C-alpha positions as CSV (number, residue, x, y, z in Angstrom):
1,X,-36.8,-6.4,11.9
2,X,-37.9,-8.4,8.9
3,X,-38.0,-5.3,6.8
4,X,-34.5,-4.3,7.9
5,X,-33.1,-7.7,7.1
6,X,-34.8,-7.7,3.7
7,X,-33.3,-4.3,2.9
8,X,-29.9,-5.5,4.1
9,X,-29.9,-8.4,1.7
10,X,-31.1,-6.4,-1.2
11,X,-28.8,-3.4,-0.7
12,X,-25.7,-5.5,-0.3
13,X,-26.5,-7.8,-3.2
14,X,-26.9,-10.8,-1.0
15,X,-25.1,-13.9,-2.4
16,X,-25.9,-16.6,0.1
17,X,-24.9,-17.9,3.5
18,X,-21.5,-19.3,4.4
19,X,-20.2,-21.0,7.5
20,X,-21.9,-20.3,10.9
21,X,-24.8,-18.7,9.0
22,X,-22.7,-15.6,8.1
23,X,-24.0,-14.0,5.0
24,X,-22.0,-13.5,1.8
25,X,-22.4,-10.1,0.3
26,X,-21.3,-8.3,-2.9
27,X,-20.7,-5.0,-1.1
28,X,-21.0,-3.4,2.3
29,X,-23.5,-0.6,3.1
30,X,-22.7,0.7,6.5
31,X,-25.7,2.9,6.6
32,X,-28.2,0.1,6.8
33,X,-26.5,-1.9,9.6
34,X,-28.1,-1.9,13.0
35,X,-26.5,0.4,15.5
36,X,-25.0,-0.9,18.7
37,X,-24.2,-4.3,17.2
38,X,-21.3,-6.3,15.9
39,X,-21.9,-7.6,12.4
40,X,-20.0,-10.4,10.6
41,X,-20.0,-10.7,6.8
42,X,-18.2,-12.5,4.1
43,X,-17.4,-10.0,1.3
44,X,-17.0,-11.3,-2.2
45,X,-14.0,-10.0,-4.1
46,X,-14.4,-12.1,-7.3
47,X,-15.0,-15.7,-8.2
48,X,-12.9,-18.9,-8.2
49,X,-12.8,-21.5,-10.9
50,X,-16.1,-23.0,-9.7
51,X,-17.9,-19.7,-10.0
52,X,-18.0,-19.5,-6.2
53,X,-17.2,-16.2,-4.4
54,X,-13.6,-15.5,-3.3
55,X,-14.5,-14.1,0.1
56,X,-12.8,-12.1,2.9
57,X,-14.1,-12.0,6.5
58,X,-15.4,-8.6,7.6
59,X,-16.1,-7.5,11.2
60,X,-18.2,-4.3,11.6
61,X,-18.9,-2.8,15.0
62,X,-21.4,0.0,14.6
63,X,-21.8,2.3,17.5
64,X,-25.1,3.9,18.7
65,X,-23.7,7.4,18.1
66,X,-22.3,8.9,15.0
67,X,-18.5,9.1,14.6
68,X,-15.6,8.3,12.4
69,X,-15.1,5.1,10.4
70,X,-11.8,3.4,11.4
71,X,-10.6,0.5,9.2
72,X,-8.2,-2.2,10.1
73,X,-6.7,-4.5,7.4
74,X,-4.5,-7.5,8.1
75,X,-2.6,-10.0,6.0
76,X,-2.6,-8.4,2.5
77,X,0.6,-10.5,2.5
78,X,-0.5,-14.0,3.2
79,X,2.3,-14.9,5.6
80,X,1.9,-11.8,7.8
81,X,-0.4,-13.0,10.4
82,X,-0.1,-11.1,13.7
83,X,-2.7,-8.6,12.6
84,X,-5.4,-11.3,12.5
85,X,-5.4,-12.1,16.3
86,X,-5.0,-8.4,17.0
87,X,-8.3,-7.8,15.3
88,X,-9.9,-10.9,16.9
89,X,-8.9,-9.6,20.4
90,X,-10.2,-6.1,19.8
91,X,-13.6,-7.4,18.8
92,X,-13.8,-10.0,21.6
93,X,-13.6,-7.2,24.1
94,X,-15.5,-4.5,22.3
95,X,-18.9,-3.2,23.5
96,X,-20.5,-1.7,20.5
97,X,-23.3,-0.1,22.6
98,X,-20.8,2.3,24.0
99,X,-19.0,2.9,20.7
100,X,-19.1,6.1,18.7
101,X,-18.7,5.7,15.0
102,X,-17.8,2.4,13.1
103,X,-14.9,0.0,13.3
104,X,-14.5,-2.1,10.2
105,X,-11.8,-4.8,10.2
106,X,-10.7,-7.5,7.8
107,X,-8.7,-10.2,9.5
108,X,-7.3,-11.8,6.3
109,X,-7.3,-9.6,3.2
110,X,-5.5,-12.1,0.9
111,X,-7.2,-15.4,1.7
112,X,-5.8,-17.3,-1.3
113,X,-2.2,-16.5,-0.2
114,X,-3.0,-17.3,3.5
115,X,-4.2,-20.7,2.4
116,X,-1.0,-21.3,0.6
117,X,1.3,-20.0,3.4
118,X,2.8,-17.5,0.9
119,X,3.3,-13.8,0.8
120,X,2.1,-13.0,-2.8
121,X,-1.2,-13.5,-4.5
122,X,-1.7,-16.7,-6.5
123,X,-0.1,-15.3,-9.6
124,X,3.1,-14.3,-7.7
125,X,2.3,-10.6,-7.6
126,X,2.7,-8.5,-4.4
127,X,-0.9,-7.1,-3.9
128,X,0.5,-4.3,-1.9
129,X,2.4,-2.8,-4.9
130,X,-0.3,-2.6,-7.6
131,X,-3.1,-0.3,-6.3
132,X,-5.5,0.9,-7.6
133,X,-5.5,-2.2,-9.7
134,X,-7.7,-2.6,-12.8
135,X,-11.3,-3.5,-13.1
136,X,-10.6,-5.6,-16.3
137,X,-7.0,-6.5,-15.5
138,X,-5.3,-9.7,-14.7
139,X,-6.0,-11.8,-11.5
140,X,-4.0,-9.7,-9.0
141,X,-5.0,-6.4,-10.6
142,X,-8.7,-7.3,-10.3
143,X,-8.3,-8.3,-6.7
144,X,-6.5,-5.0,-5.9
145,X,-9.3,-3.1,-7.7
146,X,-12.0,-4.9,-5.7
147,X,-10.2,-4.2,-2.4
148,X,-9.9,-0.5,-3.2
149,X,-13.5,-0.2,-4.3
150,X,-15.2,-2.3,-1.7
151,X,-13.0,-2.0,1.4
152,X,-10.7,1.1,1.4
153,X,-13.5,3.4,0.2
154,X,-15.4,2.7,3.5
155,X,-12.8,4.3,5.8
156,X,-12.0,7.7,7.2
157,X,-9.0,6.4,9.1
158,X,-7.0,3.3,8.3
159,X,-4.3,1.1,9.9
160,X,-2.7,-1.5,7.6
161,X,-1.3,-4.3,9.8
162,X,1.9,-6.1,8.5
163,X,4.8,-8.1,9.7
164,X,8.2,-9.0,8.3
165,X,8.3,-11.6,5.5
166,X,10.0,-15.0,5.4
167,X,13.6,-15.0,6.4
168,X,13.6,-11.8,8.4
169,X,12.2,-10.2,11.5
170,X,10.9,-6.7,12.4
171,X,10.6,-4.5,15.3
172,X,7.2,-3.0,16.0
173,X,7.4,0.1,13.8
174,X,5.1,2.5,12.0
175,X,5.3,4.0,8.6
176,X,3.7,7.3,7.7
177,X,4.3,11.0,6.9
178,X,5.4,12.6,10.2
179,X,4.9,16.0,8.5
180,X,1.1,15.4,8.5
181,X,-0.2,16.2,12.0
182,X,-3.0,13.6,11.9
183,X,-0.7,10.8,10.7
184,X,2.0,11.8,13.1
185,X,-0.5,11.5,16.0
186,X,-1.8,8.2,14.8
187,X,1.7,6.8,14.6
188,X,2.6,7.9,18.1
189,X,-0.6,6.5,19.6
190,X,0.3,3.1,18.3
191,X,3.3,3.2,20.6
192,X,5.9,1.7,18.2
193,X,9.5,1.0,18.9
194,X,10.3,3.5,16.1
195,X,8.7,5.3,13.2
196,X,9.9,5.6,9.6
197,X,8.6,8.8,8.1
198,X,7.6,8.6,4.5
199,X,4.7,9.4,2.3
200,X,4.2,5.9,0.9
201,X,4.0,7.0,-2.7
202,X,6.9,5.1,-4.2
203,X,6.6,2.0,-6.4
204,X,8.8,-1.0,-5.6
205,X,10.8,-3.3,-7.8
206,X,9.0,-3.9,-11.1
207,X,5.6,-2.9,-9.7
208,X,3.8,0.0,-11.4
209,X,1.3,0.9,-8.8
210,X,0.9,2.3,-5.3
211,X,0.9,0.6,-2.0
212,X,-2.5,0.2,-0.4
213,X,-1.6,3.0,2.1
214,X,-0.7,5.4,-0.7
215,X,-3.9,4.6,-2.5
216,X,-5.9,5.2,0.6
217,X,-4.2,8.5,1.1
218,X,-5.1,9.4,-2.5
219,X,-8.8,8.9,-1.5
220,X,-8.4,11.2,1.5
221,X,-8.2,8.4,4.0
222,X,-5.8,9.0,6.8
223,X,-3.8,5.8,6.5
224,X,-0.7,4.4,8.3
225,X,1.2,1.1,8.1
226,X,2.3,-0.7,11.2
227,X,4.7,-3.7,11.2
228,X,4.0,-6.1,14.1
229,X,7.0,-8.5,14.3
230,X,7.6,-11.7,12.5
231,X,6.0,-13.8,9.7
232,X,3.8,-16.9,9.9
233,X,3.5,-16.8,13.7
234,X,1.3,-15.4,16.4
235,X,3.4,-13.4,18.9
236,X,1.6,-12.7,22.1
237,X,3.7,-9.6,22.9
238,X,3.0,-8.1,19.5
239,X,-0.7,-8.9,19.7
240,X,-1.0,-7.3,23.1
241,X,0.8,-4.2,22.0
242,X,-1.3,-4.0,18.8
243,X,-4.5,-4.2,20.7
244,X,-3.4,-1.5,23.2
245,X,-2.2,0.9,20.5
246,X,-5.3,0.6,18.4
247,X,-7.5,1.2,21.5
248,X,-5.4,4.3,22.1
249,X,-6.2,5.6,18.7
250,X,-9.9,4.8,19.1
251,X,-10.0,6.7,22.4
252,X,-8.2,9.6,20.8
253,X,-10.8,9.7,17.9
254,X,-13.6,9.7,20.4
255,X,-14.8,6.2,19.5
256,X,-14.1,4.9,23.0
257,X,-14.7,6.6,26.3
258,X,-11.7,7.9,28.2
259,X,-8.6,10.1,27.7
260,X,-5.3,9.2,26.3
261,X,-2.1,11.2,26.1
262,X,0.0,11.2,22.9
263,X,3.2,9.4,23.6
264,X,6.6,10.6,22.7
265,X,8.4,8.2,20.3
266,X,12.1,8.8,20.6
267,X,13.3,6.9,17.5
268,X,11.9,8.6,14.4
269,X,13.7,7.9,11.1
270,X,13.8,10.3,8.2
271,X,14.5,7.4,5.8
272,X,15.3,3.7,5.8
273,X,16.8,1.2,3.4
274,X,18.1,-2.4,3.2
275,X,21.7,-3.3,3.1
276,X,22.5,-6.3,0.8
277,X,25.3,-8.8,0.5
278,X,27.9,-8.7,-2.3
279,X,29.2,-12.2,-1.7
280,X,27.4,-15.5,-1.4
281,X,27.8,-17.8,1.6
282,X,26.5,-18.2,5.1
283,X,25.3,-14.9,6.7
284,X,25.7,-14.1,10.3
285,X,24.0,-10.8,11.4
286,X,25.8,-9.4,14.4
287,X,23.3,-6.7,15.5
288,X,19.9,-6.8,17.1
289,X,16.5,-5.3,16.4
290,X,16.2,-1.6,17.7
291,X,20.0,-1.5,18.2
292,X,21.6,1.8,17.4
293,X,24.8,1.5,15.2
294,X,27.5,3.9,14.4
295,X,28.9,4.6,10.9
296,X,31.6,1.9,10.2
297,X,30.4,-0.4,13.0
298,X,30.5,-4.1,11.9
299,X,27.0,-5.5,11.4
300,X,27.5,-8.9,9.7
301,X,29.9,-11.4,8.2
302,X,29.6,-13.9,5.4
303,X,31.5,-17.2,5.5
304,X,32.2,-19.7,2.8
305,X,31.4,-23.4,2.9
306,X,34.7,-24.1,4.9
307,X,33.9,-21.4,7.6
308,X,36.3,-18.8,6.3
309,X,35.1,-15.2,6.4
310,X,34.8,-14.0,2.9
311,X,33.2,-10.6,3.5
312,X,32.5,-8.3,6.5
313,X,29.8,-5.6,6.4
314,X,29.7,-2.3,8.3
315,X,27.0,0.3,8.7
316,X,27.4,2.9,5.9
317,X,26.0,5.5,8.2
318,X,24.7,5.8,11.8
319,X,21.2,4.6,12.4
320,X,19.0,2.0,14.1
321,X,18.2,-1.6,13.1
322,X,14.5,-1.7,12.0
323,X,14.6,-5.2,10.7
324,X,17.1,-8.0,9.9
325,X,17.6,-11.2,8.1
326,X,17.2,-14.5,9.9
327,X,18.2,-16.7,7.0
328,X,21.9,-17.7,7.1
329,X,21.8,-18.9,3.5
330,X,22.8,-16.0,1.3
331,X,23.6,-15.4,-2.3
332,X,24.8,-12.1,-3.6
333,X,22.1,-9.5,-3.1
334,X,20.6,-11.1,0.0
335,X,19.2,-8.8,2.7
336,X,21.3,-8.1,5.8
337,X,19.6,-5.4,7.9
338,X,17.0,-2.7,7.4
339,X,18.7,0.4,8.5
340,X,16.8,3.5,9.7
341,X,18.4,6.9,9.7
342,X,17.3,8.8,12.7
343,X,16.0,12.3,12.4
344,X,18.3,14.9,13.9
345,X,16.8,16.5,17.0
């Protein structure tokens, strides 16, 4: 045992011990961890202004038998928190002695943003839009590079757990390429309200990089994104559904004992997009999450400061409401609804 611990500290570039005697490491080497155990680590992803490690919490459940490595990442956006208790609940009820393979989970991938109750990294950059980052880049680029090198590279399969951001709400929906049989199965096993099929390759806004999912896919990792509800809250229903869906996937992969059938998800979208306001004022969204709307159906109104309707909005085509704004205060260009266009059957 003493030799094993010594090797562990050496091979992971041991940096010290943090709260609750959990070690801080420079990298994770799954091969040297004891089988049939749950391990807790703090993984360093750079240094703060006091030369202290910027750390993320890492759970590792290593089964007694060989099998796949499934990775779970939560809160790359600092205000998207439901994934954190999903991970906590999975590990609270997991028996690693009966596990095949390895489950690696990070309940809080963007700690500096979580601490500030904000979505973006501390320099205002969306970390989920700049992968693979740069080893010698700016602050956010180096953080993305560290995540890619030290976290994503560990996985065979990956679920990135998200929620909506401030001022809007989401259904429980998955994103991934439904033309890939493995990804399609993963998405269905999560049992979402709906699925948006896309490859995750696109850049967003002024960002020049890939999403973490797209980057993982480029490494050969089978990766999907799942949106679990609303920002800056813990929602018990979303947490319970998240735990159930991930256990479904683990059972399908042979990591847990049992059998699971692959559910049919009725609402699969070939594309989705946001509809934005053209007028400023007070926004009232008239449709609900998961509601199907017809082309031309009224979805929202905007009123001026005297309560007069200055603009009405209708669905430009038939579809389903994936997400919606909850913020009544709107300027021109504010989000109204996230419309999914259902795949023709």
